[in-house]
C-alpha positions in Angstrom: 124.6 -114.0 38.3 127.5 -114.1 41.3 129.5 -118.1 41.3 130.3 -119.0 44.7 133.6 -119.9 44.8 133.9 -123.1 46.5 131.4 -124.0 43.7 134.1 -123.3 40.7 136.4 -126.6 40.9 139.4 -123.4 42.2 141.6 -124.3 45.1 141.9 -121.1 46.5 144.9 -122.2 48.4 147.5 -123.2 45.4 149.3 -121.0 43.1 151.7 -118.6 43.2 151.4 -115.4 45.2 149.7 -113.7 42.1 147.1 -116.3 42.2 146.4 -116.2 45.2 145.9 -112.3 45.4 143.7 -113.2 41.9 141.0 -115.2 44.0 140.8 -113.2 47.0 140.0 -109.6 45.0 137.3 -112.2 42.2 136.4 -113.7 45.5 135.8 -110.2 47.8 133.9 -108.6 44.5 132.0 -112.0 44.4 130.6 -110.4 48.1 130.1 -106.5 47.1 128.2 -107.9 44.5 126.0 -110.4 46.0 125.8 -107.7 49.1 124.2 -105.1 46.5 122.2 -107.4 45.4 120.9 -108.2 49.0 120.8 -104.6 49.7 118.4 -103.9 46.3 116.4 -106.4 47.6 115.3 -104.8 51.0 115.4 -101.3 49.5 112.6 -102.9 47.2 110.6 -104.3 49.2 111.3 -102.0 51.7 109.6 -99.5 49.4 106.4 -102.5 47.9 105.5 -102.4 51.2 105.4 -98.6 52.3 103.3 -98.3 49.4 100.9 -100.8 50.1 100.9 -99.2 53.7 99.9 -96.1 51.8 97.1 -97.9 49.8 95.6 -99.5 52.3 95.5 -96.6 54.9 94.0 -95.0 52.2 91.2 -97.4 51.6 90.9 -97.1 55.1 91.7 -101.4 56.1 
C-alpha cells in the first residue's frame, strides 16, 4: 500500500540536500505508483462495463 509522505512523520524541509533529494524521489515514486494503480482500476472498470454492455445487448436488454 502506498503511504502518503504527510502521514509518515517525515519533515520534507529538514535535513541535508541529500535527504531532501531522497525524500523528493520517494514522493515521486509514490505518485507514480498511485497513478499506476488508479489507471489499472479505470481500465479494469472500463473492460468490465464493456463486457456487461455486450452481455446485455446479447440478451436483448
